[in-house]
C-alpha positions as CSV (number, residue, x, y, z in Angstrom):
1,M,-0.2,-0.2,0.1
2,K,1.5,3.4,-1.2
3,S,0.9,6.4,0.8
4,S,0.2,9.6,0.0
5,L,3.0,11.9,0.7
6,L,5.1,8.8,-1.4
7,T,3.0,9.0,-4.7
8,Q,5.5,10.4,-7.4
9,R,3.3,14.1,-8.4
10,S,4.7,15.6,-12.0
11,S,5.1,19.0,-12.3
12,A,2.2,19.8,-14.8
13,D,0.3,18.8,-11.9
14,D,1.8,21.1,-9.5
15,S,0.8,24.5,-9.7
16,L,4.0,26.1,-7.9
17,A,6.9,23.9,-10.6
18,I,8.9,26.4,-11.6
19,N,8.4,25.9,-16.0
20,S,9.2,27.5,-19.3
21,E,5.7,28.6,-18.7
22,T,6.5,30.5,-15.1
23,L,10.3,30.9,-15.5
24,H,9.3,34.1,-16.4
25,Q,7.3,34.9,-13.8
26,Y,8.8,33.9,-10.9
27,Y,12.5,35.7,-11.9
28,C,10.1,38.9,-11.4
29,T,8.5,37.9,-8.5
30,V,12.1,37.1,-6.6
31,Q,13.5,40.2,-8.2
32,S,10.5,42.2,-6.8
33,E,10.9,41.3,-3.2
34,V,13.4,43.9,-1.0
35,H,15.6,42.2,2.1
36,P,15.0,44.1,5.1
37,E,18.5,44.9,5.5
38,T,17.5,46.8,2.0
39,L,14.9,48.9,3.8
40,V,16.8,49.9,6.5
41,D,20.2,50.6,4.0
42,E,18.1,52.9,1.5
43,A,16.1,54.6,5.1
44,M,19.0,55.3,6.0
45,N,20.5,56.9,2.8
46,R,16.9,58.8,2.8
47,R,18.0,60.3,5.9
48,Q,22.0,61.1,5.3
49,A,20.7,62.5,1.6
50,N,18.2,64.6,3.8
51,A,20.4,65.8,6.6
52,L,22.8,66.9,4.3
53,M,20.3,68.7,2.1
54,A,19.7,71.2,5.7
55,R,22.5,71.7,6.1
56,R,23.9,73.2,3.0
57,K,20.8,75.0,3.2
58,R,21.7,76.3,6.7
59,S,25.1,77.2,5.7
60,R,23.5,79.7,2.9
61,L,21.0,80.8,4.9
62,S,24.0,81.5,7.6
63,G,26.5,82.9,4.9
64,W,23.6,85.9,3.5
65,A,23.6,86.6,8.1
66,V,27.0,87.4,7.8
67,F,26.8,89.2,4.7
68,A,23.8,91.3,6.0
69,V,25.6,92.1,9.7
70,L,28.9,93.0,7.5
71,A,27.4,95.3,5.0
72,L,25.3,97.0,7.4
73,A,28.5,97.5,9.8
74,M,30.1,99.3,6.6
75,G,27.5,101.4,6.2
76,G,27.0,102.5,9.8
77,L,30.5,102.8,10.0
78,V,30.4,105.5,7.2
79,W,27.4,107.1,7.8
80,L,29.6,107.4,11.0
81,L,32.7,108.6,9.9
82,G,30.8,111.1,6.9
């Protein structure tokens, strides 16, 4: 008496078998899966890029502020000496 676990099934009967018809779908599915570490790396890269952009923006704003203070100081000096 054969057990149902030991019987051989053909790959044609198996809906999950990888064959010439399902190979493309299999690879599309496998490639679309993203490893959790990859998600973390991408999130960290986005966070680093955002922090760098914010730092550059602050740097530009502080540069303009220094320029404005120097211009006011020069104007005040010219006014006092004139």
